[in-house]
PDBQT receptor file of N, H, CA, C and O in Angstrom, charges set to zero:
ATOM      1  N   UNK A   1      50.451  69.826 -52.680  1.00  0.00    +0.000 N 
ATOM      2  CA  UNK A   1      51.136  69.950 -53.944  1.00  0.00    +0.000 C 
ATOM      3  C   UNK A   1      51.131  71.423 -54.334  1.00  0.00    +0.000 C 
ATOM      4  O   UNK A   1      50.132  72.121 -54.155  1.00  0.00    +0.000 OA
ATOM      5  N   UNK A   2      52.222  71.873 -54.852  1.00  0.00    +0.000 N 
ATOM      6  H   UNK A   2      53.034  71.306 -54.997  1.00  0.00    +0.000 HD
ATOM      7  CA  UNK A   2      52.363  73.257 -55.274  1.00  0.00    +0.000 C 
ATOM      8  C   UNK A   2      52.501  73.296 -56.786  1.00  0.00    +0.000 C 
ATOM      9  O   UNK A   2      53.410  72.687 -57.350  1.00  0.00    +0.000 OA
ATOM     10  N   UNK A   3      51.597  74.013 -57.441  1.00  0.00    +0.000 N 
ATOM     11  H   UNK A   3      50.858  74.507 -56.983  1.00  0.00    +0.000 HD
ATOM     12  CA  UNK A   3      51.663  74.165 -58.891  1.00  0.00    +0.000 C 
ATOM     13  C   UNK A   3      52.396  75.465 -59.200  1.00  0.00    +0.000 C 
ATOM     14  O   UNK A   3      51.986  76.532 -58.743  1.00  0.00    +0.000 OA
ATOM     15  N   UNK A   4      53.465  75.386 -59.965  1.00  0.00    +0.000 N 
ATOM     16  H   UNK A   4      53.798  74.519 -60.336  1.00  0.00    +0.000 HD
ATOM     17  CA  UNK A   4      54.211  76.583 -60.336  1.00  0.00    +0.000 C 
ATOM     18  C   UNK A   4      53.961  76.982 -61.785  1.00  0.00    +0.000 C 
ATOM     19  O   UNK A   4      54.428  78.027 -62.237  1.00  0.00    +0.000 OA
ATOM     20  N   UNK A   5      53.228  76.151 -62.507  1.00  0.00    +0.000 N 
ATOM     21  H   UNK A   5      52.848  75.301 -62.140  1.00  0.00    +0.000 HD
ATOM     22  CA  UNK A   5      52.828  76.446 -63.884  1.00  0.00    +0.000 C 
ATOM     23  C   UNK A   5      51.356  76.104 -64.015  1.00  0.00    +0.000 C 
ATOM     24  O   UNK A   5      50.821  75.374 -63.182  1.00  0.00    +0.000 OA
ATOM     25  N   UNK A   6      50.686  76.616 -65.047  1.00  0.00    +0.000 N 
ATOM     26  H   UNK A   6      51.121  77.209 -65.725  1.00  0.00    +0.000 HD
ATOM     27  CA  UNK A   6      49.274  76.280 -65.232  1.00  0.00    +0.000 C 
ATOM     28  C   UNK A   6      49.071  74.764 -65.312  1.00  0.00    +0.000 C 
ATOM     29  O   UNK A   6      49.844  74.061 -65.963  1.00  0.00    +0.000 OA
ATOM     30  N   UNK A   7      48.031  74.271 -64.650  1.00  0.00    +0.000 N 
ATOM     31  H   UNK A   7      47.403  74.842 -64.121  1.00  0.00    +0.000 HD
ATOM     32  CA  UNK A   7      47.737  72.839 -64.599  1.00  0.00    +0.000 C 
ATOM     33  C   UNK A   7      46.463  72.574 -65.374  1.00  0.00    +0.000 C 
ATOM     34  O   UNK A   7      45.423  73.172 -65.099  1.00  0.00    +0.000 OA
ATOM     35  N   UNK A   8      46.546  71.682 -66.339  1.00  0.00    +0.000 N 
ATOM     36  H   UNK A   8      47.392  71.197 -66.563  1.00  0.00    +0.000 HD
ATOM     37  CA  UNK A   8      45.372  71.264 -67.092  1.00  0.00    +0.000 C 
ATOM     38  C   UNK A   8      45.063  69.839 -66.695  1.00  0.00    +0.000 C 
ATOM     39  O   UNK A   8      45.767  68.908 -67.089  1.00  0.00    +0.000 OA
ATOM     40  N   UNK A   9      44.021  69.670 -65.925  1.00  0.00    +0.000 N 
ATOM     41  H   UNK A   9      43.450  70.426 -65.606  1.00  0.00    +0.000 HD
ATOM     42  CA  UNK A   9      43.661  68.340 -65.454  1.00  0.00    +0.000 C 
ATOM     43  C   UNK A   9      42.611  68.433 -64.370  1.00  0.00    +0.000 C 
ATOM     44  O   UNK A   9      41.974  69.470 -64.181  1.00  0.00    +0.000 OA
ATOM     45  N   UNK A  10      42.447  67.350 -63.674  1.00  0.00    +0.000 N 
ATOM     46  H   UNK A  10      42.964  66.508 -63.827  1.00  0.00    +0.000 HD
ATOM     47  CA  UNK A  10      41.444  67.264 -62.621  1.00  0.00    +0.000 C 
ATOM     48  C   UNK A  10      42.163  67.145 -61.274  1.00  0.00    +0.000 C 
ATOM     49  O   UNK A  10      43.116  66.379 -61.134  1.00  0.00    +0.000 OA
ATOM     50  N   UNK A  11      41.699  67.900 -60.305  1.00  0.00    +0.000 N 
ATOM     51  H   UNK A  11      40.925  68.523 -60.420  1.00  0.00    +0.000 HD
ATOM     52  CA  UNK A  11      42.216  67.804 -58.946  1.00  0.00    +0.000 C 
ATOM     53  C   UNK A  11      41.074  67.299 -58.068  1.00  0.00    +0.000 C 
ATOM     54  O   UNK A  11      39.981  67.866 -58.070  1.00  0.00    +0.000 OA
ATOM     55  N   UNK A  12      41.332  66.243 -57.329  1.00  0.00    +0.000 N 
ATOM     56  H   UNK A  12      42.220  65.782 -57.328  1.00  0.00    +0.000 HD
ATOM     57  CA  UNK A  12      40.321  65.672 -56.441  1.00  0.00    +0.000 C 
ATOM     58  C   UNK A  12      40.746  65.933 -55.003  1.00  0.00    +0.000 C 
ATOM     59  O   UNK A  12      41.867  65.614 -54.607  1.00  0.00    +0.000 OA
ATOM     60  N   UNK A  13      39.851  66.508 -54.236  1.00  0.00    +0.000 N 
ATOM     61  H   UNK A  13      38.940  66.768 -54.557  1.00  0.00    +0.000 HD
ATOM     62  CA  UNK A  13      40.113  66.767 -52.824  1.00  0.00    +0.000 C 
ATOM     63  C   UNK A  13      39.279  65.774 -52.014  1.00  0.00    +0.000 C 
ATOM     64  O   UNK A  13      38.053  65.746 -52.120  1.00  0.00    +0.000 OA
ATOM     65  N   UNK A  14      39.950  64.976 -51.218  1.00  0.00    +0.000 N 
ATOM     66  H   UNK A  14      40.946  64.999 -51.132  1.00  0.00    +0.000 HD
ATOM     67  CA  UNK A  14      39.262  63.977 -50.406  1.00  0.00    +0.000 C 
ATOM     68  C   UNK A  14      38.768  64.641 -49.125  1.00  0.00    +0.000 C 
ATOM     69  O   UNK A  14      39.563  65.004 -48.258  1.00  0.00    +0.000 OA
ATOM     70  N   UNK A  15      37.464  64.795 -49.013  1.00  0.00    +0.000 N 
ATOM     71  H   UNK A  15      36.818  64.499 -49.717  1.00  0.00    +0.000 HD
ATOM     72  CA  UNK A  15      36.883  65.400 -47.813  1.00  0.00    +0.000 C 
ATOM     73  C   UNK A  15      36.040  64.397 -47.039  1.00  0.00    +0.000 C 
ATOM     74  O   UNK A  15      35.188  64.779 -46.237  1.00  0.00    +0.000 OA
ATOM     75  N   UNK A  16      36.281  63.114 -47.283  1.00  0.00    +0.000 N 
ATOM     76  H   UNK A  16      36.973  62.804 -47.935  1.00  0.00    +0.000 HD
ATOM     77  CA  UNK A  16      35.582  62.091 -46.518  1.00  0.00    +0.000 C 
ATOM     78  C   UNK A  16      36.106  62.134 -45.096  1.00  0.00    +0.000 C 
ATOM     79  O   UNK A  16      37.317  62.162 -44.877  1.00  0.00    +0.000 OA
ATOM     80  N   UNK A  17      35.208  62.138 -44.138  1.00  0.00    +0.000 N 
ATOM     81  H   UNK A  17      34.224  62.115 -44.316  1.00  0.00    +0.000 HD
ATOM     82  CA  UNK A  17      35.651  62.206 -42.758  1.00  0.00    +0.000 C 
ATOM     83  C   UNK A  17      34.854  61.229 -41.912  1.00  0.00    +0.000 C 
ATOM     84  O   UNK A  17      33.758  60.804 -42.279  1.00  0.00    +0.000 OA
ATOM     85  N   UNK A  18      35.419  60.892 -40.797  1.00  0.00    +0.000 N 
ATOM     86  H   UNK A  18      36.309  61.237 -40.498  1.00  0.00    +0.000 HD
ATOM     87  CA  UNK A  18      34.740  60.022 -39.845  1.00  0.00    +0.000 C 
ATOM     88  C   UNK A  18      35.680  58.983 -39.266  1.00  0.00    +0.000 C 
ATOM     89  O   UNK A  18      36.587  58.487 -39.935  1.00  0.00    +0.000 OA
ATOM     90  N   UNK A  19      35.437  58.668 -38.009  1.00  0.00    +0.000 N 
ATOM     91  H   UNK A  19      34.700  59.070 -37.465  1.00  0.00    +0.000 HD
ATOM     92  CA  UNK A  19      36.187  57.635 -37.314  1.00  0.00    +0.000 C 
ATOM     93  C   UNK A  19      35.168  56.738 -36.623  1.00  0.00    +0.000 C 
ATOM     94  O   UNK A  19      34.392  57.205 -35.789  1.00  0.00    +0.000 OA
ATOM     95  N   UNK A  20      35.167  55.454 -36.966  1.00  0.00    +0.000 N 
ATOM     96  H   UNK A  20      35.798  55.075 -37.644  1.00  0.00    +0.000 HD
ATOM     97  CA  UNK A  20      34.302  54.483 -36.324  1.00  0.00    +0.000 C 
ATOM     98  C   UNK A  20      35.176  53.525 -35.529  1.00  0.00    +0.000 C 
ATOM     99  O   UNK A  20      36.188  53.033 -36.029  1.00  0.00    +0.000 OA
ATOM    100  N   UNK A  21      34.780  53.265 -34.293  1.00  0.00    +0.000 N 
ATOM    101  H   UNK A  21      33.958  53.664 -33.887  1.00  0.00    +0.000 HD
ATOM    102  CA  UNK A  21      35.559  52.395 -33.419  1.00  0.00    +0.000 C 
ATOM    103  C   UNK A  21      34.700  51.201 -33.021  1.00  0.00    +0.000 C 
ATOM    104  O   UNK A  21      33.551  51.352 -32.608  1.00  0.00    +0.000 OA
ATOM    105  N   UNK A  22      35.281  50.018 -33.154  1.00  0.00    +0.000 N 
ATOM    106  H   UNK A  22      36.215  49.896 -33.490  1.00  0.00    +0.000 HD
ATOM    107  CA  UNK A  22      34.675  48.825 -32.584  1.00  0.00    +0.000 C 
ATOM    108  C   UNK A  22      35.743  48.166 -31.729  1.00  0.00    +0.000 C 
ATOM    109  O   UNK A  22      36.937  48.329 -31.981  1.00  0.00    +0.000 OA
ATOM    110  N   UNK A  23      35.318  47.430 -30.728  1.00  0.00    +0.000 N 
ATOM    111  H   UNK A  23      34.349  47.298 -30.523  1.00  0.00    +0.000 HD
ATOM    112  CA  UNK A  23      36.307  46.837 -29.839  1.00  0.00    +0.000 C 
ATOM    113  C   UNK A  23      35.895  45.440 -29.400  1.00  0.00    +0.000 C 
ATOM    114  O   UNK A  23      34.715  45.095 -29.353  1.00  0.00    +0.000 OA
ATOM    115  N   UNK A  24      36.902  44.662 -29.086  1.00  0.00    +0.000 N 
ATOM    116  H   UNK A  24      37.861  44.942 -29.124  1.00  0.00    +0.000 HD
ATOM    117  CA  UNK A  24      36.709  43.354 -28.481  1.00  0.00    +0.000 C 
ATOM    118  C   UNK A  24      37.410  43.400 -27.129  1.00  0.00    +0.000 C 
ATOM    119  O   UNK A  24      37.901  44.449 -26.714  1.00  0.00    +0.000 OA
ATOM    120  N   UNK A  25      37.455  42.268 -26.449  1.00  0.00    +0.000 N 
ATOM    121  H   UNK A  25      37.056  41.415 -26.786  1.00  0.00    +0.000 HD
ATOM    122  CA  UNK A  25      38.156  42.219 -25.166  1.00  0.00    +0.000 C 
ATOM    123  C   UNK A  25      39.652  42.441 -25.329  1.00  0.00    +0.000 C 
ATOM    124  O   UNK A  25      40.323  42.844 -24.379  1.00  0.00    +0.000 OA
ATOM    125  N   UNK A  26      40.183  42.185 -26.516  1.00  0.00    +0.000 N 
ATOM    126  H   UNK A  26      39.638  41.857 -27.288  1.00  0.00    +0.000 HD
ATOM    127  CA  UNK A  26      41.625  42.231 -26.726  1.00  0.00    +0.000 C 
ATOM    128  C   UNK A  26      42.121  43.379 -27.594  1.00  0.00    +0.000 C 
ATOM    129  O   UNK A  26      43.305  43.713 -27.551  1.00  0.00    +0.000 OA
ATOM    130  N   UNK A  27      41.239  43.988 -28.379  1.00  0.00    +0.000 N 
ATOM    131  H   UNK A  27      40.277  43.717 -28.413  1.00  0.00    +0.000 HD
ATOM    132  CA  UNK A  27      41.739  44.987 -29.327  1.00  0.00    +0.000 C 
ATOM    133  C   UNK A  27      40.677  46.000 -29.717  1.00  0.00    +0.000 C 
ATOM    134  O   UNK A  27      39.481  45.807 -29.497  1.00  0.00    +0.000 OA
ATOM    135  N   UNK A  28      41.156  47.080 -30.300  1.00  0.00    +0.000 N 
ATOM    136  H   UNK A  28      42.127  47.237 -30.479  1.00  0.00    +0.000 HD
ATOM    137  CA  UNK A  28      40.294  48.098 -30.890  1.00  0.00    +0.000 C 
ATOM    138  C   UNK A  28      40.481  48.042 -32.395  1.00  0.00    +0.000 C 
ATOM    139  O   UNK A  28      41.574  47.756 -32.884  1.00  0.00    +0.000 OA
ATOM    140  N   UNK A  29      39.412  48.316 -33.124  1.00  0.00    +0.000 N 
ATOM    141  H   UNK A  29      38.525  48.549 -32.727  1.00  0.00    +0.000 HD
ATOM    142  CA  UNK A  29      39.489  48.410 -34.577  1.00  0.00    +0.000 C 
ATOM    143  C   UNK A  29      38.961  49.777 -34.962  1.00  0.00    +0.000 C 
ATOM    144  O   UNK A  29      37.805  50.105 -34.695  1.00  0.00    +0.000 OA
ATOM    145  N   UNK A  30      39.818  50.577 -35.594  1.00  0.00    +0.000 N 
ATOM    146  H   UNK A  30      40.757  50.311 -35.810  1.00  0.00    +0.000 HD
ATOM    147  CA  UNK A  30      39.412  51.901 -36.035  1.00  0.00    +0.000 C 
ATOM    148  C   UNK A  30      39.247  51.888 -37.547  1.00  0.00    +0.000 C 
ATOM    149  O   UNK A  30      40.152  51.484 -38.278  1.00  0.00    +0.000 OA
ATOM    150  N   UNK A  31      38.094  52.329 -38.006  1.00  0.00    +0.000 N 
ATOM    151  H   UNK A  31      37.358  52.658 -37.413  1.00  0.00    +0.000 HD
ATOM    152  CA  UNK A  31      37.860  52.525 -39.437  1.00  0.00    +0.000 C 
ATOM    153  C   UNK A  31      37.884  54.036 -39.646  1.00  0.00    +0.000 C 
ATOM    154  O   UNK A  31      36.987  54.755 -39.205  1.00  0.00    +0.000 OA
ATOM    155  N   UNK A  32      38.929  54.499 -40.325  1.00  0.00    +0.000 N 
ATOM    156  H   UNK A  32      39.657  53.915 -40.682  1.00  0.00    +0.000 HD
ATOM    157  CA  UNK A  32      39.145  55.936 -40.481  1.00  0.00    +0.000 C 
ATOM    158  C   UNK A  32      38.996  56.305 -41.949  1.00  0.00    +0.000 C 
ATOM    159  O   UNK A  32      39.662  55.730 -42.810  1.00  0.00    +0.000 OA
ATOM    160  N   UNK A  33      38.128  57.258 -42.233  1.00  0.00    +0.000 N 
ATOM    161  H   UNK A  33      37.587  57.725 -41.533  1.00  0.00    +0.000 HD
ATOM    162  CA  UNK A  33      37.915  57.705 -43.608  1.00  0.00    +0.000 C 
ATOM    163  C   UNK A  33      39.172  58.378 -44.148  1.00  0.00    +0.000 C 
ATOM    164  O   UNK A  33      39.955  58.954 -43.392  1.00  0.00    +0.000 OA
ATOM    165  N   UNK A  34      39.352  58.299 -45.453  1.00  0.00    +0.000 N 
ATOM    166  H   UNK A  34      38.715  57.832 -46.067  1.00  0.00    +0.000 HD
ATOM    167  CA  UNK A  34      40.580  58.753 -46.096  1.00  0.00    +0.000 C 
ATOM    168  C   UNK A  34      40.869  60.238 -46.010  1.00  0.00    +0.000 C 
ATOM    169  O   UNK A  34      42.010  60.650 -46.219  1.00  0.00    +0.000 OA
ATOM    170  N   UNK A  35      39.873  61.054 -45.709  1.00  0.00    +0.000 N 
ATOM    171  H   UNK A  35      38.946  60.719 -45.540  1.00  0.00    +0.000 HD
ATOM    172  CA  UNK A  35      40.104  62.486 -45.646  1.00  0.00    +0.000 C 
ATOM    173  C   UNK A  35      40.516  62.985 -44.268  1.00  0.00    +0.000 C 
ATOM    174  O   UNK A  35      40.728  64.183 -44.082  1.00  0.00    +0.000 OA
ATOM    175  N   UNK A  36      40.631  62.086 -43.309  1.00  0.00    +0.000 N 
ATOM    176  H   UNK A  36      40.459  61.113 -43.460  1.00  0.00    +0.000 HD
ATOM    177  CA  UNK A  36      41.024  62.504 -41.958  1.00  0.00    +0.000 C 
ATOM    178  C   UNK A  36      42.492  62.916 -41.944  1.00  0.00    +0.000 C 
ATOM    179  O   UNK A  36      43.329  62.302 -42.606  1.00  0.00    +0.000 OA
ATOM    180  N   UNK A  37      42.785  63.945 -41.195  1.00  0.00    +0.000 N 
ATOM    181  H   UNK A  37      42.105  64.444 -40.658  1.00  0.00    +0.000 HD
ATOM    182  CA  UNK A  37      44.146  64.450 -41.046  1.00  0.00    +0.000 C 
ATOM    183  C   UNK A  37      44.916  63.538 -40.089  1.00  0.00    +0.000 C 
ATOM    184  O   UNK A  37      44.460  63.292 -38.972  1.00  0.00    +0.000 OA
ATOM    185  N   UNK A  38      46.077  63.035 -40.514  1.00  0.00    +0.000 N 
ATOM    186  H   UNK A  38      46.447  63.235 -41.421  1.00  0.00    +0.000 HD
ATOM    187  CA  UNK A  38      46.824  62.053 -39.732  1.00  0.00    +0.000 C 
ATOM    188  C   UNK A  38      47.241  62.583 -38.351  1.00  0.00    +0.000 C 
ATOM    189  O   UNK A  38      46.972  61.910 -37.356  1.00  0.00    +0.000 OA
ATOM    190  N   UNK A  39      47.883  63.754 -38.244  1.00  0.00    +0.000 N 
ATOM    191  H   UNK A  39      48.102  64.300 -39.052  1.00  0.00    +0.000 HD
ATOM    192  CA  UNK A  39      48.248  64.243 -36.905  1.00  0.00    +0.000 C 
ATOM    193  C   UNK A  39      47.032  64.425 -35.990  1.00  0.00    +0.000 C 
ATOM    194  O   UNK A  39      47.113  64.174 -34.787  1.00  0.00    +0.000 OA
ATOM    195  N   UNK A  40      45.919  64.857 -36.556  1.00  0.00    +0.000 N 
ATOM    196  H   UNK A  40      45.853  65.061 -37.533  1.00  0.00    +0.000 HD
ATOM    197  CA  UNK A  40      44.705  65.015 -35.757  1.00  0.00    +0.000 C 
ATOM    198  C   UNK A  40      44.173  63.661 -35.308  1.00  0.00    +0.000 C 
ATOM    199  O   UNK A  40      43.643  63.540 -34.203  1.00  0.00    +0.000 OA
ATOM    200  N   UNK A  41      44.306  62.650 -36.145  1.00  0.00    +0.000 N 
ATOM    201  H   UNK A  41      44.736  62.748 -37.043  1.00  0.00    +0.000 HD
ATOM    202  CA  UNK A  41      43.876  61.302 -35.775  1.00  0.00    +0.000 C 
ATOM    203  C   UNK A  41      44.714  60.775 -34.609  1.00  0.00    +0.000 C 
ATOM    204  O   UNK A  41      44.172  60.206 -33.661  1.00  0.00    +0.000 OA
ATOM    205  N   UNK A  42      46.021  60.961 -34.676  1.00  0.00    +0.000 N 
ATOM    206  H   UNK A  42      46.462  61.424 -35.446  1.00  0.00    +0.000 HD
ATOM    207  CA  UNK A  42      46.886  60.506 -33.586  1.00  0.00    +0.000 C 
ATOM    208  C   UNK A  42      46.524  61.237 -32.295  1.00  0.00    +0.000 C 
ATOM    209  O   UNK A  42      46.462  60.621 -31.232  1.00  0.00    +0.000 OA
ATOM    210  N   UNK A  43      46.286  62.534 -32.381  1.00  0.00    +0.000 N 
ATOM    211  H   UNK A  43      46.337  63.035 -33.245  1.00  0.00    +0.000 HD
ATOM    212  CA  UNK A  43      45.880  63.310 -31.203  1.00  0.00    +0.000 C 
ATOM    213  C   UNK A  43      44.563  62.791 -30.645  1.00  0.00    +0.000 C 
ATOM    214  O   UNK A  43      44.414  62.660 -29.430  1.00  0.00    +0.000 OA
ATOM    215  N   UNK A  44      43.612  62.496 -31.516  1.00  0.00    +0.000 N 
ATOM    216  H   UNK A  44      43.733  62.602 -32.503  1.00  0.00    +0.000 HD
ATOM    217  CA  UNK A  44      42.316  61.958 -31.106  1.00  0.00    +0.000 C 
ATOM    218  C   UNK A  44      42.500  60.621 -30.392  1.00  0.00    +0.000 C 
ATOM    219  O   UNK A  44      41.854  60.364 -29.376  1.00  0.00    +0.000 OA
ATOM    220  N   UNK A  45      43.379  59.772 -30.921  1.00  0.00    +0.000 N 
ATOM    221  H   UNK A  45      43.904  59.981 -31.746  1.00  0.00    +0.000 HD
ATOM    222  CA  UNK A  45      43.636  58.469 -30.301  1.00  0.00    +0.000 C 
ATOM    223  C   UNK A  45      44.233  58.633 -28.908  1.00  0.00    +0.000 C 
ATOM    224  O   UNK A  45      43.860  57.913 -27.982  1.00  0.00    +0.000 OA
ATOM    225  N   UNK A  46      45.151  59.570 -28.760  1.00  0.00    +0.000 N 
ATOM    226  H   UNK A  46      45.454  60.154 -29.513  1.00  0.00    +0.000 HD
ATOM    227  CA  UNK A  46      45.760  59.816 -27.453  1.00  0.00    +0.000 C 
ATOM    228  C   UNK A  46      44.703  60.315 -26.471  1.00  0.00    +0.000 C 
ATOM    229  O   UNK A  46      44.668  59.876 -25.322  1.00  0.00    +0.000 OA
ATOM    230  N   UNK A  47      43.843  61.228 -26.915  1.00  0.00    +0.000 N 
ATOM    231  H   UNK A  47      43.871  61.585 -27.849  1.00  0.00    +0.000 HD
ATOM    232  CA  UNK A  47      42.789  61.767 -26.052  1.00  0.00    +0.000 C 
ATOM    233  C   UNK A  47      41.816  60.684 -25.595  1.00  0.00    +0.000 C 
ATOM    234  O   UNK A  47      41.257  60.766 -24.501  1.00  0.00    +0.000 OA
ATOM    235  N   UNK A  48      41.615  59.660 -26.445  1.00  0.00    +0.000 N 
ATOM    236  H   UNK A  48      42.069  59.594 -27.333  1.00  0.00    +0.000 HD
ATOM    237  CA  UNK A  48      40.677  58.580 -26.119  1.00  0.00    +0.000 C 
ATOM    238  C   UNK A  48      41.379  57.340 -25.567  1.00  0.00    +0.000 C 
ATOM    239  O   UNK A  48      40.772  56.273 -25.473  1.00  0.00    +0.000 OA
ATOM    240  N   UNK A  49      42.644  57.477 -25.207  1.00  0.00    +0.000 N 
ATOM    241  H   UNK A  49      43.136  58.344 -25.283  1.00  0.00    +0.000 HD
ATOM    242  CA  UNK A  49      43.436  56.405 -24.591  1.00  0.00    +0.000 C 
ATOM    243  C   UNK A  49      43.606  55.172 -25.463  1.00  0.00    +0.000 C 
ATOM    244  O   UNK A  49      43.645  54.052 -24.954  1.00  0.00    +0.000 OA
ATOM    245  N   UNK A  50      43.708  55.365 -26.766  1.00  0.00    +0.000 N 
ATOM    246  H   UNK A  50      43.677  56.275 -27.180  1.00  0.00    +0.000 HD
ATOM    247  CA  UNK A  50      44.058  54.276 -27.667  1.00  0.00    +0.000 C 
ATOM    248  C   UNK A  50      45.570  54.288 -27.824  1.00  0.00    +0.000 C 
ATOM    249  O   UNK A  50      46.195  55.341 -27.699  1.00  0.00    +0.000 OA
ATOM    250  N   UNK A  51      46.160  53.143 -28.094  1.00  0.00    +0.000 N 
ATOM    251  H   UNK A  51      45.652  52.287 -28.195  1.00  0.00    +0.000 HD
ATOM    252  CA  UNK A  51      47.625  53.026 -28.196  1.00  0.00    +0.000 C 
ATOM    253  C   UNK A  51      48.106  53.638 -29.496  1.00  0.00    +0.000 C 
ATOM    254  O   UNK A  51      48.278  52.931 -30.489  1.00  0.00    +0.000 OA
ATOM    255  N   UNK A  52      48.324  54.934 -29.503  1.00  0.00    +0.000 N 
ATOM    256  H   UNK A  52      48.184  55.508 -28.697  1.00  0.00    +0.000 HD
ATOM    257  CA  UNK A  52      48.728  55.646 -30.714  1.00  0.00    +0.000 C 
ATOM    258  C   UNK A  52      50.070  55.164 -31.227  1.00  0.00    +0.000 C 
ATOM    259  O   UNK A  52      50.339  55.278 -32.423  1.00  0.00    +0.000 OA
ATOM    260  N   UNK A  53      50.920  54.630 -30.365  1.00  0.00    +0.000 N 
ATOM    261  H   UNK A  53      50.701  54.538 -29.393  1.00  0.00    +0.000 HD
ATOM    262  CA  UNK A  53      52.236  54.167 -30.813  1.00  0.00    +0.000 C 
ATOM    263  C   UNK A  53      52.117  52.926 -31.691  1.00  0.00    +0.000 C 
ATOM    264  O   UNK A  53      53.072  52.564 -32.377  1.00  0.00    +0.000 OA
ATOM    265  N   UNK A  54      50.958  52.270 -31.679  1.00  0.00    +0.000 N 
ATOM    266  H   UNK A  54      50.181  52.564 -31.121  1.00  0.00    +0.000 HD
ATOM    267  CA  UNK A  54      50.781  51.067 -32.473  1.00  0.00    +0.000 C 
ATOM    268  C   UNK A  54      49.949  51.312 -33.722  1.00  0.00    +0.000 C 
ATOM    269  O   UNK A  54      49.547  50.368 -34.402  1.00  0.00    +0.000 OA
ATOM    270  N   UNK A  55      49.693  52.576 -34.023  1.00  0.00    +0.000 N 
ATOM    271  H   UNK A  55      50.020  53.343 -33.470  1.00  0.00    +0.000 HD
ATOM    272  CA  UNK A  55      48.912  52.930 -35.199  1.00  0.00    +0.000 C 
ATOM    273  C   UNK A  55      49.860  53.115 -36.379  1.00  0.00    +0.000 C 
ATOM    274  O   UNK A  55      50.892  53.773 -36.252  1.00  0.00    +0.000 OA
ATOM    275  N   UNK A  56      49.513  52.540 -37.517  1.00  0.00    +0.000 N 
ATOM    276  H   UNK A  56      48.675  52.005 -37.620  1.00  0.00    +0.000 HD
ATOM    277  CA  UNK A  56      50.319  52.744 -38.707  1.00  0.00    +0.000 C 
ATOM    278  C   UNK A  56      49.404  53.101 -39.869  1.00  0.00    +0.000 C 
ATOM    279  O   UNK A  56      48.263  52.642 -39.926  1.00  0.00    +0.000 OA
ATOM    280  N   UNK A  57      49.898  53.923 -40.801  1.00  0.00    +0.000 N 
ATOM    281  H   UNK A  57      50.824  54.296 -40.755  1.00  0.00    +0.000 HD
ATOM    282  CA  UNK A  57      49.048  54.328 -41.938  1.00  0.00    +0.000 C 
ATOM    283  C   UNK A  57      48.836  53.175 -42.900  1.00  0.00    +0.000 C 
ATOM    284  O   UNK A  57      48.150  53.331 -43.910  1.00  0.00    +0.000 OA
TER     285      UNK A  57
């Protein structure tokens, strides 16, 4: 967000991070904290051979 005028209020920056993976014989379950960067998450999934094309926000 770009502020072009003075802002009076509270700004919250989400810096929660972490990716937890659990798996079964048929699927993977990723629990991704809200502060993770989406493009970096997709890259991480590709590097770990998870089906990034089936990931949705």
